[in-house]
Each structure stands twice: as C-alpha cells, then as structure tokens.
N, C-alpha and C positions, 0 to 999 in steps of 0.2 A: 510404563512401569512393568507391563507384562513382558514386553520384548527384552527388558534388561533384568527380569526376575527380581524387581524391587517390590517389597511389600510396604504397606503403610506403617509408619512409626517404627521402622526397623533400622538397624545400624548398617551403614555402608562403609566399606574399607577402601581406601585408595592405596594401591601398591606402591612401594618405594620406587622412586625413579620415574614414575609415570605422571607425576603432577608437579606443577611449578607455581610457586607463590607469587601473588600480585602484591607489589609494594609501590610506594610513591616513586621509586627510582627504576621500577621494572618497565619493560616495553609496554605492557598494558597496565594502566593505573587502576586502583581499586574503584569499583562502581557500587559498592554496598557498605553498610555499616557492620558487616560481619567481622568478628575478631580475626578470622582466618579466611582469606579468599585465594582460590587457586584456579589455574587452568588445567583441565584434565579431560580426556576423551571419555564419553559415556560408555564406550566399549571396554574401558579399563575398570569400571566399577566392580567391586566384589560385594555382593549383597549377602548378608548373613541372616539365616533363619533365627527366630527368637529362642534359641536354646543355649544352655550352659551359661557362659559369661555374657553371651549376646542377648540373654533374656532380660537383662536389666533395662530399666526405663530411665532415660536421661532426666536429670534434675531440672526440668523445665522451669523457667522463671515466670511465675503467674502474676499478672497485674490486674487487680480488681479495682474498679473505680465507680464513682457516682457523682452526678452533677446536680446542682440546685440553680433554678432560674428565678428571677424576680418578676413574677407575672402580674397581670392586672386583674382587678376584680371581675369575675364572671367570664374570663377569656383564657383559654388554654395558651400556655406560653408559645410565642412565635419568634423564630430566630432573628427576623429582621427588625424586631421591636424590643424584646425582653432580654435583658443582659444575663450572662452567666455570672453568678455571684460566688459560688463555691464549687471546688472539685476535690473530693476526698479520694485517697489512694491507699490500698493495702497490698503489700508485696509478700509473696510466699514462694518458696521452692517446692516443687512437686515432691511429695513423699514426706515433707517435714510436718511436724505437729504444730509448730508455732510460726507466726508471721515474722518476716524479716524487719519490716518497718511499716509504720502508719504515718501519713501526713495529710494535711488539708491545705489547699490554696484558697485564700479568701480575698474577696474584694472589700477593702477598708479594713480597719483594725479589728483584731479578734483577741479575746482574752486567752491566756495559755491553757492548753489541754494536757493533763498529766501523762496520758498514754500515747500522745501523738505529737509530731512536729507541726507547727503552724507557720505558714508563709503568707504574709499580707501584702497586698498591692493596692496602689491608689487608683489605678484605672484598669479597665477590663482588658485592653490590648496587652498590657504588661502581664496580666494574669495568664492569658491564653498563650502568650509567647513562652512564659516560664514553664507552663505545664507541657507544652510540646517539646521543649528542650529537655525537660525531665524524662519524658517517654523515650526520647532518642538516646539519652545518656543511660537510662535504666536498661534499655534494649531488651524488653520482655519477649518471651516466646509465645505466651498465651495472654490474650485480653479476655477478661471475664467481668461479669456484673449482672445486673438484672434489667433486661430490656435494652441493653446497650446497642443492639443492632437496629432497632426501630426508633430509638429516641436519643440516647446520650451521644453516640457517635455522629449521627446525622445532624443533631442540633449544634454540636461543637463545630463541625465542618461548615455548616451553613452560617453560623454566627461569625466564624473567623473570616469567611468570604465577605460577609456584609461589612465587617469592620476593616477589611483589607489587611488582615494580619499576615505579614510576609512569612513564607515558608512553613506555615502551620500545617498544611495538608501533606507534608512529607513525613508520614508517620510509619511507613514500612521500612524495610531494611535496604531497599534499593535507593540510592542517593537521588536519582533524577526521576522517580516515578511518584506521581501524586496519588493520594488516596481519594477515590472518587465514589460518590453515591450512585448506585444503580437500583432501579426498582424492578422486581421480578414478580409477575402475576402468575399464580398457579390456579388451575381449575380443579376442584375436588367435587365429590358428590354433594357436599353441603354448601357449595358456592365458591366464588372467587376469593382468593386471599392474595394480598399484596405484601411482599417482603422487600426490605431494603438490604442490599448487600454492598459492602465496601471492601476494596482490595487493600490488604496490608501485607505486601510481599514479605515472606519470611516470618510472619506472625499469624497466629490462628485466633480469630474471634470466637470465643466459646461462651455464648450467651446462656446463662442458667435459666432464663425464662423458657427458652426453646427446649432445653434439656428436661426441665420439669414437665412441660406439656407433653413431651415425647414419652417420658418414662412413668408418669403418675396420672391417675384419674382423680382429680380433686374437685371439691365443690367450688373452690375459688382459686385463682392463680395470682392473687396479689402477693407481694413478698411477705406481708404480715401473716396471711393465711397459710402460705406454704411453710413458713418457719414454725408456725404452731403445729402443723401436721407432721413435719419431718424432724424438727429439732426439739419440739415439745416446749417451745417458748414463743412469746410474741415480742414485737418491737413497738416502740412508740411510732404512731402513724400521724405525722403532722400534715394537716390539710394544706394544699397549695395556696389557699386564700390568705393564710397568715404568714407565709414565708417572707413576703415583701415587708410586712410589719416588723418581723424579727430582724431583717437586714437593715431596715431604716432606724432601728433602735440604737443601742450602744454596743460596746465590745462584748458585754455579757450576753446580750440577746443573740449576737452573731456567734458567740461561743456555743450557745444552746443549739443553734442551727447546725453548727459544724459537728457537734457530737452526734446529732441525728444523721447527718450526711455520712459521717465515718461508719456508723452502724450499718447504713445501707450499702456501704462498700465492703464491709467485713462479712456480712451475712452470706453473700454468694460464695465466698471462699469456704465458709463453714459448711454450707450446703454441699459444695463440691466434695469436701473432705468426708462428710457423713455418708453420702450416697455412693461415693467412689465412682461417679459417672465418668470422670476423665480417665481414670485407670481402666475402667471397663471398655471405654471407647478406644483407648490405645490398643488393648488386646484384640478388640473386634477388628480394628484396622489391620492388625498383623495377621489375624486368622483369615480374613476375607481378601486382603491385599488391596484395599482401597484407601485413599487419603482420609484422614480423620475428619476433614471438612465435609466430605460426602455423607458421613453418618448423621450430620445435623441438617443438611440441606436436601437430602434425597431419601427415598424410601428403602424398602427391603430388596428391590430387584437389582439394584446396582451391585450389591454384595454377591448375589448368585451369578450375575453376568461376569463379574471379575473372576470368580472361581472357574466358571465354564471356559473362559478365555485361556486361563492358565493351564488347566488340565487338557483342554482341546489342543493347545499348542504342543504340549508334550506328546500327545497321542497322534499328532499329525492331522488334526481336523481343522476345517474352517467353520466358523460360526455364521450361519445365515443372518442377514439383516432383515428383520421383520418388524413392521409397524402394526401393533395391535389395534384393531378397530372395534373389538367386541363382537358379539354374535348371539344368535338365539339359542345355540346349542348349550345345553347344560348337562351336568353329570350329577348323579345321586350322591348325596353327602353321607356322612357317617351314620351308622345305625344307632338307634336309641331303644333299648329294651323297655317296654312299657313298665313304668314304675308301679310297684305294689305299695301304694301310699299308706303311711302310718307313722306312729310314734313308737319306735322300737326300743325296748329296754334291755334286749339281748345284744351282745356285741355283734357288730356287722363287719366281717372281714372284707377288705378291698384288695382285689387282684388287679395289678396294673401291667400293661404291656410296656416294656422298656423301649423308648424311642420307636414307637409303633410304625409310623409312616416311613421314616428312613429305613427301618429294618425290612419292611415289605419291599421297598424299592431295591434294596441290596439282594434280598433272598430270591426275588423273581426277575432280577436283571432288567428293571424297567427304565428305559432311557430313550431319548430321541434316536440314538445310534443303533438301538436293537429292535425298534418297532418295525413290523412288517405291515405296510399300509394297505396292500391289496390282498384279496383272498387267494390269488394265484402266485403270490411272491414265494411262498414256501416251496411250491412245485418247481418254479423257475430256478430257484437257488439250489434245488436238489437236497432239501433238508428233510430229515426223518422226523417222526412224531416225538422222539425223545430229545430232539434238538430244539424244539420250540415249546413255548408255554402259552396256553389259551387261558386268559384271565376270566374271572367271573363277569367282567364287563364285555366279554366277547371280543377282546383285542388280542393280537398275537405278537409275541416278542421272542427273539431268539435267546437261548440260554447262554450262560457265561462260558460254557465249553466251546461255543462257536465264536462269540465275540463278547468281551467284557464291556458293559455300558459305561459311558462317561459319568453319568449321575451316580451310579453305584460306587464308582471309584472315588468321587468327591466325598460321598457320604461315609465310605469306609475310612478315608483319611481323617475326616472330622471326628467320627466316633472313636477311632483308635487314639487320636491325639487327645480327645477329652478324657478317655480312660487313663492315659499316661499322666495327664495333668492332674487329675484327681488323686492319683497315687503320690505325686510329688507334693500336692497340697497337704496330704496327711502327714508327711515327713517334715514339712517346712516349719521352722520355729520363728523366723523373723517376720514381724507383722507386715512390713512393707512387701516382702516376697509373698506372704499369704494373700494379701489383697491383689497382687498381680496375678497369681495363679488362679485365684477364685474368679477374677474377671475373665481370664482366658478360658476356663472351663465353661463359663456361662456363654461366652462368645461362640465356642464350638457347638454348644447345645442349640442356641438360637439360630445359628447358621444352618445346622442340619435340618431343623424343623422348617426353615423358610424355603428349602429346595422344593418340597411338595407344593407349597403355595405358589411358587414361581410358575410351575407347570399348569396350574389351574387359573391363572390370572388372564382373563380374556382380553384385557387391554394392555397386557404385558409385552415384554420384549420377545418372548418365545413360548406362547401358550401351546399346550398339547393335552387335549381332553382325554386322549387315549391313556395317557400316563396317570393323570389325576383321577380319572374315573375308575381305572383299574386299582389304584391304591385304596380308594374308599370301598370299592367292592370287596377286595380282600379283607379289609378291616371289618366290614359287616359280617362276612363269613366267619372270621375268627372269633368275634364276640359271641355269635350264635353257637359256634362249636364249643367255646368255653362253657357257656350256660348248659349245654347238653351234657358235657363231660362231668361237670360238678354235680348236677342233679341225678345223673345216672350212677355215679360212683359212691357219693356220700349219702348212703341210705341205711336204714335200720337193718335191711336184709343183708347188707355187707358188713355188719358188725359195728356201725356207728350209733351214737346216742339218738339221733333223729334223722329225718329226711331233710337234707339241705335244700334251701330255696334261694334262687337268684332273684333278688327283689328289684334290681335295677342294673342297667349297663349303658354306658355312654362313651362313644369314641374309642377310648383305650383302657377303660376301667370296667370291672364287674364287681358289684356289691353282693356278698353272699351272707345269708343268715344260716349258719350251721346249727342254730337253735341250741346252743350251749350257753351256760350261765357265767362262765369265767373268761376274763380276757386272755389268760394264759392258754386255755384250751382253744379259743378262737384263733389266736396267733399260731399255735402249733398246727392246726388244721389248714390255716391259710398258707403257711410255708409248704406244707405237704402237697396241697393242691397245685400251687404254682410250679413246684418241681416236677410233679407228675404230668401236668398238662403241657408244659414247655417241650417235653419230648415228642409231642404230636405235631410240632411245627418245624418248618425248615429253618436252619441256622441262617442268620443270627437272631431270628424272632424268638423272644423270650418273655415269658410271663413271670412277674415278680410279686411277692407279697411285700407290701409296704406299710400298711396301717390298718387299724381297726377303729371304727366309729362306735362310741359307747357312752351314752345312748345316741340314737340316730333319728332325726326327724326328716322323713321323706315327704315332700310336699307335692312335687310334680316333676316333669322333665326339666332338667337343668336347675331345679330348685331343691336344695336340701341343706341341712345343717347337722352338725354332730360334734362331739368331743373327739379330738384326733389323738389317737394313742399309737406310738411306735414302740413303746415299752410298757409293760404292765403296771409299773409302780406309780406313774404320774402322766397325766395327759399333756400333750405338747401345746395344744391351742384349741380354741373353738373355731371350727372351720365352717364357713357359710358360702354357699354358691347361689347366685341368682336371687338373693333376698335383699330387701331394701335397707340393709345396714350400710351399704356403700353407694347407693344410687345418688347421683348429684342433683337430679331434678326434683327430689323430695325435700321438704323442709327438715331441719335437724330433729324436730319432734318425732318424726317417723323413725329415723335411725335410732334415736335414744330409746323409744318405746319398744321397737322390735328387738333391739339389742338386749334390753332388760328382760323382756319376755323370754328370749332364747336362753339367757343365763339362768333364769328361774326354771326353765324346762330342762336344760341340759346339765347344768352344774349343780343346781339345788334339787333337781328332779321333783319339782313341785308344780304340777299342772294347775292345781287349784289356786295356788298363790299367783301364778302367771295370769290366770283368768281374772282374778280379783284386781290385780294391778292394772290390767288393760281397761277394766270397767271404771276404775278410779280416775285414770287419765282422761277417759272420754267425759266423765262427769266434770272434771276440772276444766276441760276445754270448753264445754258448753256453758260453764259459769264464769268464763273469762279469767280463769286463774292460771293460765299458762303464759309465761313471759314471752314477749314479742320476739326475743332473740331466738326462740325455738320455732318460730313460724316463718322465718325468712326463707324464701325460695330463690334460687339463683339459676339463671339460664344464660347460655352464651349467645351473644349477638354475632351470628355467622355471616350475615350479609345485610345490605341496606334495604333491599326490596324483598318482601315476603308476599306470597300469593294471598294468604289470609291474615286476618288480624290476630296478633299474639300478644300476650300480656306484657312480656319484657320489651317488645318492640314499641308498644303504645306508651309504656312508661318512659322509654328513651326519648320519645317525642315530647312528653310532658317536661322532662328534665331539661331538654334542649331549649324549651321556651323559658323556663325559670332561670336557668343558669347555663348558658351555652358553653362556658369554659369547663364545666364539670360534666358535660354530657358524655355518656359512654360511646366508645368507638367499636368498630368491627373487631371481633376477637376478644372483647371484654365480656366478663360474666356479670350480669345485672341482677342485684338483689332486689326483691320486692315482697310485699305481703298483699293478701287479698282482703279488702275492706268491705264492711257492710254497706249496702246500697239499696236501691229500689228493687222490688220483687223480681222483675224480669231482666235485670242487668246482666250482661255477659261478664265472664271472668276477666277478659282483657280490659273491660271498662273499669273494673274494680281494683286493678293492680296499682299499687302506690309504693313510693319510697319509704322504707321503715322509719327513717329519721323524720320525714315530713309527717308521718302518721303520729309519731310521738309528740312532736312539737305542736300539732294541731288537734290532739286528742280525738283522732278519728277511730271509730270502733272497728274491730276485726270481725270478719264473717266466719264465725266458729263453725257454722253448718257446712261451709265449703270445705274447711280443713278436715272435718270428720268424713264427709262423703267422698271427697276427691283425693285426699291424701292418706288418711289413716285407715279407713274401713277395709279396703281391699287387701293391703298387706297383712292386717291383723287377722282377717277371716282366713287368708291363705295358710298362715302358720298354725291356726287353731283348728282348722277343718279336720286334719288327721287325728286330732285328739277329741274334739267335740262332735265330729260328724256333721251331718246336714243341719244340725241345730246351731252351729257356730255363729251364723249371722244373727239369728234372733237372740241368742244369749248375750252377745257382745253389743249389738247395736239397738236393742230394744230392752225395755225394762225400766225399773225405778230409777236407775242411775242416769237415764237419758231424759227423764221427764222434767228435770229442772229447767226452768225457762232460761234461755240464753240471756246473759247480762250484756246490755249495751251501754257503753260509757259516755256516749254523747249522741245528740240528735242527728238524724240524717233525713233527707227527703226534701222535696221542693219548698216546703213552708218552714223549714228549720231556721232559715235566716230571719224570719219575721217573729219567731217565738221569743218572748221576753223571759229571761231566767228568773225563777222565783226562789227565794231563800227558804230553806226548810229547817225545822228544828233538829239540832244535832242529837237530841235524845230519841224522840219517837218518829222523826222523819216527816212529820206533818208540815204542810205549807203554813208559813207564818203570815199573820195579817199584815197589811201594808204598813200600818203604823208601828210595827214591831220587827220589820225586816232586818234592822241593824243588830238585833239581839241574837243570842246564841240558842236559846231554848224558848219553848212556848210556855204559856201560863201553867199548863198541866205539869210540865217537867221542871218548873222553877225550883220546887223543893229539893230536886236531885241535881241541881246545877253544879254543885261542888264535885259530886261524884263523876258527872259527865265531863267536867273540865279535867279532872285527874285522868280519866280514860283517854281523852284527846291528847293530853300532855304526855302520857305514857307511850301512846302510839307515835307521837312526834319524836320522842327520845329514841324509840326503836328504829325509826327511819334515819335519824341522825347517826346512830351507831352503824347501821347498814351502809349508809353512804360513806362513812369514815373508813370502813373495811374495804369498800370498793376503791375509794380514793387512794388508800395506801397501796393496794395491789397494783393500781395503775402507776403509782410513783415508783414502785419496785421495777415494773416493766420498763419504764423510761430510764431507769438507772439513777434516779435522784429523788431524795425525800425532802428537798428544800425548794423545789420549783413547781410552778403551776402545771396542770395537766393540759397538754396541747393535742393529745391523740384523738383522732376521729375515725378510727378504723371501723369500717362497716363489716369486716369479717370477724370481729371480736364480740362474743356475746356479752362480755362485761361492759362494753361501751353502751349497748342498748339498755342493760340493766341499770347502769349508773345514770343514764339519761332519764329513765323512768322514775327511779327513786328521787332524783333531783326535782322532778315535776311534782311528785307526791309530797315532798317536803314543802314546796311552795304552797300547795293546796292546804296542807296541814297548818302552815303558818297563818294563812288567812282565816282558817276556822278558829284558831286559838285567839286571834285578834278580836274576834266577835265577842269574846268574854270580857274584853277591855283589859286584858292582862298580856302584854306582848311577851313572846318567848325569847329568851336569850340564846343566841346561837352564833356560830362562826360564819358570818355573812360572806367573808372572803372565800372560805372553803366551799360554801354553797354555790357561789357564783361560778366556781370552776366546774 
C-alpha cells in the first residue's frame, strides 16, 4: 500500500485502456463473486486522496445477523451437538437511516412477523444452505453483529462442518477460498487473550462487541447493558435455558424467539449508526493509510508506523527494523502543579495548550532524524550553537534550518489537515457529510496525539526516550512558565481587581482563580491571558482560553469536578475527572450517591443539602433499605489463573459447579454482591450471584459496602468542604447508630434453627398452640386493623409489581405475552424479583388471618 500510494478506504481509479474485463468467455475466467472483475497491473493504479468528489464514502452494504441455538440444560451450546434453530438478518446501506430489509431463517414453522420476512425449513441442513446462499446472493461488504467473531461465525462454520453441509464455508468473494477459523493468542499486561479470526476475502467482519470494548469504558459489555448506556433503552434478554423450550413449543413460541433474535440483529446496526464508529474508522484508515481491519485487530502503533513509512519514502529514508524488548530506562512524565484543594465559588478560568505535545515536537524539531546521539556529534558535523537545540532533558537536536524532522512533517500535515477539515465541517449542511468530516477531524487529532506515545513505548516498534523525555520536559517547563506569567502580571499592583492565583495545573491545562465574581469577567481575563502568554512561546505552540469552571471542586491531583461554561449564559455540562461517577469496579450506589452529591454541590450550590443526603444514604444502607440492584459489583475475568483469591474468580468457580453452561468465560464481566457471613470471613468468600441471593434470601453485608465502597469516595469529595472533620461527620453520628438489619440467619448453626412464627402486630413469638394464628392474645382486639394494614401493604406491592411488569412488557415490545427477560445488567430485573418475593411473603401473612387475598396469580408467577 505504501509503495503504490494506496490509503485505507480510499478510491482507486483504473485508467482507460489499462484494464481488461474477465468474463466467462475471456482468456481468464472470473474467480470471484465481484460484479466487475478485471486484469490490471498494480503499477497502473491511480490512488486518490479523500478530497473533493473523492471524499465520499461508498454505500457499503452492511449485513448484521444473530443466531440462536437449542442448547441443553446447564451446558453452553456446542456445535457438534446443539442445532442452529434461527438466524436473523438486518441489511442496511452505509449512510442510510433505514434498513433495507429484515428477515429470519427458522427451523420448523414460525408465525408471521409484521416487520420481517420469515423463511421456515424442516431440517437444519436446508436452513444453513439457504442462509449461505442468501449471503452469497446479498454479497455484503461488511458483516456486523454482537460477538460474531468469537461465537456466531465460528459456531456456524463448525456446525456446518459437523453436518457436512456442502459449500457452506465459501462465504467470501473468492470462489475457491474457504472461510477458515484461526485462533490468535495475544499477551497483554493483564494476561493472555484468545481471539478467533476468519477470512472473508472481499468482506470486512466488523464486530460491534470489539468496537464497544475499544471505544467505551462500561460497567458491563452485554448487548443489553450497552444499549441502555448508548441508546438509552433496553432489550428483552431471554435466558439461553428457555430457548429450547420456545423452539419445541408451537409456531407462536417460535415467533416469540424470532422477534427476540431479530432485535439482537438490529441493535448492532443501531449502535453502529449512533456512535458513528464505522464512519470514524473509515476516516481513520484514510488518515493513517492502514486497512480498516487493522483498526480493530491492532493497536495504535501500526497507524504511526504506516505514516512513518509513507513520509520516510517521500523523504528518501529507510525505517530501521527494531524489536522492542523494554528496558529499565524511564523518562519523567508531565508536570502536575500541586493543587490548592477547596470548594471554589468564584469562577475558575482554564487555559489549555492546543495540541501541546505535537506542537512541542514541531516547534523544537524533535525527531529520530534530527537527534544527535553523541556529545561530539555537533563538533564533527561542524554545527554552530544556533543550529542545534539543547532540550530541558539534556538531549540535542538539530534545528529545522539544518534538517526538517520526519515526525514534525507528519504532525504538521495532520494538524493542518485537521484545521482544514474543521473549516469544511462548519460549512457542511448535509448530515452524512458532517458525520464524515467530523470523523476525519477526530482521526487527525487522535493520530497526532499518538505520535508522542509511539516514541515512548519501550516495547514498541521504534522507541526513543530522548524524544519522549524531551517532549514532557518542555511541557513541564511551559506549565511552570505559564503559572509564573499569570501570577506576576494579574495583580492589584498592575491595576487588576485581585492577585490571581494558579490553583492547579496538569499536563496541558492551567486553572486560574482571577478572584473575580462574574463569569463574563473571568472569561475576559482568560482570553487576555491566553493571547498574552502565547507570544512567549515558539510557534506553533499556543495557549488558548477554552472554559470556566463555576463552581469548582478541587479534590486532589487528577480529581476535580465543576460546572463547565464556554459561554456565560448557560453551563455546558457537569465535568468530572477521576471521581467515582464512572468507575466500573464500584457498585451503582457509589456512582448514584456521588453524582447526586455533586449535583447538589455544583448545580444547587447546597453543601448542607449534599451532606444531609449523604448521611441519609448511609443510614438507609445500614438499615437494609437500599435495593440490591444498587449493590451489584462487576469485574472482568481477565484470565483463568490468578495469584491470589479474588471475589469474582471465586464466584465463577461456584457458578461453574451449580450451572456449568452458564459459567462466565475469560473476557466476561461477572456481577456479584457481598453477603453477610461469619466475623472473619474474607470478601472473596462472601461474593455471591445477585439472583442466588434474592432467591435464597441471603443477607447483604452493609458494613462492607459502607467501609469498602462508599466511605472513601464520599470523604474525598467532602473534605475540601468539611475539612478534616469530613470523616467523623459522615461516618459517625446518630445516623450510623441504627443497628444493621439482617433479613435471614447466617452462621454454622443456622440450618438447625427452627423458624418461629411471630405476631403480626407486636412481633412477639407466638405460643406453640397458636402458631397458625396471625396475632397474639394481646393484639387480638386490634386484629381487624392489623389485617387492613397487611392488606394495604399487599395492594401496594401488587401495584408496584404491575408497574414493573408493564415496564418490562414495553421493553420486550409486547403487552400480551409473558416476561422472559433475565437481564442481570438491568436494575428493574432485580427490583421485580425482589417485589415478587415480597408479594409471596405478604400472601402467606394474609393467609394466617384465614382470609385469602384475591390476586392475579398468573401475573405473580411471571
């Protein structure tokens, strides 16, 4: 691609008279399923840069699909045993808002579906043959779906091989090339990962699970959880254990399964359209010059290597082959000005360096090709002092007047192209073009920022600590210089309202308290400071005013929050860095509580209200009034062998014993809660599956959640406000003295304890001869009132369950069918399960009065 100047995802022109079509009657017959097949020399290619008319993106045909298998109880589906029973397909052209078609291939009859075509087959071989023929006739450019690389495609190919389905494996565009499964093992710092790759010549597998893991940091990567996070909606999550029952039912139950399967095929297309990942990857491939497949299967380095090769070829360089082995040498990272912690009610202006590290490399000509490795090189080459630069890291580089560096050339190209693209983006009116241009400017930005990281990667293709160390050294010096300039100039002595104070600085940003009271004045001073200080630096290094935080909570290094203003009339967002509103290893309760406290502090500006709210949550937690859905922790299973015992790993082993087919695998995120146990039990011994906890009424260890999940984040955000007393105010006091409520017995003798009935009025233990009654003799005169109270509570639970039931029906897209969803990423699922159990308990209590309650038993059973 470098030799022929071909970029990824760009147009290639074949000049007239230089190519010859292949037909059935020509000397060379067609060897592919392409609509047009020609013989042409690669030397005749004309590659076009993505500009003007050549900037358009082809209307790629995207094929999203999902399969369902009829598994066995407790066993994960196996291709040599369990049949494929349904394959759903959704087809769309890239850039279109609507899908072209939806269909589903089903084993056995299936009732009609209004929005999709249904094709039924009596045996599995016919179904697989028909689907393979459909793919070849459709001739898609892009395959997508959710986990198609590691499950759907391998399962289909292995199943077709087992059933000896002829020609199934010819799914690419080359007529005589089979699609074959290959396993690739990669070693990362968190362990070995095994990936399955399949060749589809002429087609690109674009798995949205891989894209989501690459682009988003989420608590869970199940399709249901991802859709809730990105699309703002959930899907019905049918547990694999009931799929076989639906298949073995009638055409209506198979229709139910088909609708579910179609939704799983359509959601990846909707995700792709919402996050614009494919559009952005097309532009990234064009900018960096790599194939689009490399963007999913490889890291950042391949993109920099491709650009180095292209620019090196033009400049007449050879790129050395280097195998990174790592080393003990390290360089000092970016500077962090010690934060002046506090809760600031004055506007805090933020000055940001625009593309700091790329600008430094350009300004000081930092490159492999400009580095003088030895102390005598300058003398040997006859260079004067004004022809070389000595960096703050004590490294020497020649200036651009002697030789222009390769890396600065690449960065200048990227930054200039980004500036031009952003100008075009402002003028663009067509939404499709806007998406393309936005993807391109993001690609330029990411590519420019990755060049610095490439030079500092010790295990990389071409590490150079002299470059990376010099870049960060310049960055530290510039941050410190900015601090000095601001505090020296913006003083009362110079005619300003107050003496300005830099309260924090990190990498490429400086936060300044000008000690003024209005947003307008803070923004005015911020712009003035940015313009003035920029003149002190070498071009193209530039300091810009971008935003004001008002108010601003500065907790520590890398930890702060504030209302983000770019214009004085309305804030843009609440911006949080390093705070537990987004950390995946905490339970949802932490994110919700911290988020609410921050809103009270920053938006409502009510520190007292935030403190009272935090104390109330702690009280509710200790009284067992927090729903279990708020206490679920998830952690990724990164490998099979861990040095020490960990909660999610030990739970995986428990699940494997109970239900091998449902056991988590490497790469899955495992949900768990910490249960109450004996006094000295370890956390990994107390981890349990949330559903198992609900079904068996196992009590939660509230003290663990307070001490290990909630306390530190709360104290951190309140310390700048409450000072050193934050811990005692929040974690001690009357609100923490309520004894923790335990909902069931635990301990070694719990199994031998006989349950005793209590009076529903005064809660005293009933005598043996009256255990079947509802109240004791003392409460008998009030029996009618107590009965009415229990009945009212039961009706309240019924109404709550009905609301949850209806919400789940809306989610599944039907108000007339039973709920099959068992999504462990959905809080409503846990709440519905808990309310259902409370209803059963309430029903038993009312039965003790000798007056059975009338209710919808069918609804309750669901």
